[in-house]
C-alpha positions, -999 to +999 in steps of 0.1 A: -363+036-003-336+049-027-330+078-004-326+054+026-301+031+007-281+061-004-278+073+031-268+039+043-239+038+018-227+072+028-198+061+050-185+038+022-182+068-002-169+093+022-136+078+033-120+071-001-133+103-016-117+124+011-083+117-005-091+135-037-075+168-024-044+150-011-038+133-045-045+165-065-020+185-044+006+157-044+005+153-082+004+190-089+033+200-067+055+171-077+049+178-114+060+215-110+090+203-090+101+178-116+101+205-143+122+227-120+145+199-112+152+190-149+159+227-156+184+230-128+199+195-134+210+208-168+225+239-153+243+221-125+255+193-148+242+169-121+233+134-129+219+128-094+193+156-099+184+140-133+180+106-117+159+121-089+137+139-115+132+106-133+123+089-101+099+117-091+082+114-125+077+076-119+062+085-086+038+109-101+026+081-124+022+059-093+002+086-075-021+088-105-026+050-104-033+050-067-057+079-072-076+060-099-077+029-078-089+048-048-117+063-070-127+028-081-132+018-045-162+041-044-179+028-076-211+009-073-209-028-078-218-042-112-235-076-115-205-094-130-181-078-106-198-088-074-169-075-052-169-041-070-136-031-085-117-032-052-089-055-064-078-027-088-063-011-057-041-042-053-030-041-089-021-004-085+000-011-054+018-040-073+025-017-102+038+010-078+062-015-063+075-025-098+079+012-107+100+018-076+122-012-084+127+001-120+136+036-109+160+022-083+177+003-111+180+035-132+195+054-104+220+026-097+230+025-133+236+063-134+255+063-101+279+035-112+285+053-145+293+085-126+317+068-103+338+059-133+332+091-154+337+119-129+327+154-142+323+187-125+290+194-108+276+225-091+271+215-054+252+246-044+225+242-070+222+206-060+216+213-024+192+241-030+170+221-054+171+190-033+161+210-002+130+222-020+124+185-029+124+177+008+098+203+015+075+193-014+078+155-009+077+156+029+048+180+029+027+160+004+036+127+022+020+141+054-013+143+036-014+105+034+003+096+066-028+094+088-044+065+069-012+049+055-014+020+080-050+009+072-050+010+034-022-005+013-031+019-016-027+050+005+004+034+021+020+031-013+013+068-021+028+077+013+058+055+009+066+070-026+065+105-013+084+097+019+112+079-001+114+109-024+119+132+007+146+107+019+164+108-015+163+146-014+180+145+020+207+123+006+212+147-023+213+178-001+241+162+020+260+152-012+256+188-025+270+203+006+300+179+007+307+185-030+305+223-025+330+223+004+354+194-005+353+194-043+350+156-043+327+149-073+325+111-066+304+117-034+273+124-056+270+090-072+281+072-040+251+088-021+229+078-051+238+041-046+230+043-009+196+058-018+189+029-042+195+004-014+170+022+008+143+022-020+147-015-025+146-022+012+113-003+015+097-017-017+100-053-005+072-050+020+048-034-005+056-061-031+050-089-005+016-074+006+004-069-029+012-104-041-004-119-009-036-100-017-036-112-053-031-148-042-059-144-016-035-151+012-046-143+048-039-105+053-007-101+073-024-083+102-047-113+108-037-144+128-054-173+111-051-196+141-065-170+165-096-166+143-100-204+142-096-207+180-122-179+185-147-198+164-140-232+179-145-218+214-179-204+207-207-221+227-222-253+211-194-254+184-177-288+182-155-282+151-146-256+125-136-265+089-133-248+055-121-216+072-110-191+045-098-155+051-088-132+023-086-095+013-114-081-008-095-049-012-067-030+005-093-021+032-118-050+035-114-086+047-138-115+040-141-148+058-161-180+053-163-208+077-183-240+084-192-245+121-202-280+133-228-276+162-242-300+188-276-311+177-305-286+178-285-257+190-285-234+160-313-213+175-290-204+203-262-190+181-257-152+187-247-141+152-247-104+161-221-110+188-200-132+165-199-106+137-191-078+162-162-098+177-148-107+143-149-070+133-135-057+166-108-083+173-097-093+138-110-064+115-129-090+094-159-071+081-174-096+056-180-129+074-201-157+061-208-186+084-224-219+074-239-241+102-238-279+101-254-303+127-234-330+144-260-356+135-253-355+097-228-383+101-199-375+076-194-340+092-170-351+119-149-369+094-147-338+073-137-316+102-108-340+109-097-338+073-101-301+066-086-291+100 
């Protein structure tokens, strides 16, 4: 029996675990790069490289958080946490969004300071180090890209690395311009543009995380479409108490009360309903309660609950 149940859970464990390598590589390479970047930021007298190093360090922290949350997804459920620890993934994504905003504020502060206190910087060191940054961040981002659209937690890891690659691009350009024009103010100006792009990207992550915490309907599910689907099922007169919420960054639950014409419960095809909910709406934890038309107050309720 235990062997059978273990086998049955196999697919739950496999998917999250397969990211261990991706997280390990991303953390390791980014850590090495941050040390390199700090060393050369000092040599180049470049505040933009320092700011980028600080930002990369924040992202390593975020990667570790996302890795931990991803691991929690695979843990067995304890009795008093009947949903497992899946919401931890949402907290990690929320924290990641906050870290991105804080690092954006730091970079903005540094950039504005540098605009008013111009000092000589070494453009060629800046472009070389930032070019390495593009390779490291871009390369590690690709490890997460394939599943970024289906898991908010993996998406946050992907976004952090992709933004770092974007920032590195901006810094390469500023390094080249500084090297050939001698205009030192270019460096902080590019920094401010980068800050705007970070804030622009963080907004979506922040919104999705807060929606999951508030048990909002996940953004890829159309509440009314689900309601219409249930209402149009054979023998169903009304649908009420329909709730749709995210159990984790991957799984969606639904509960609904269906009011049926008398004596028709035997004819409900639950397998078909569950299959349709999964295929059409990606709802994989539905719970349906059946009520008969005869029980009087039900129709009133369905009017009220809509």
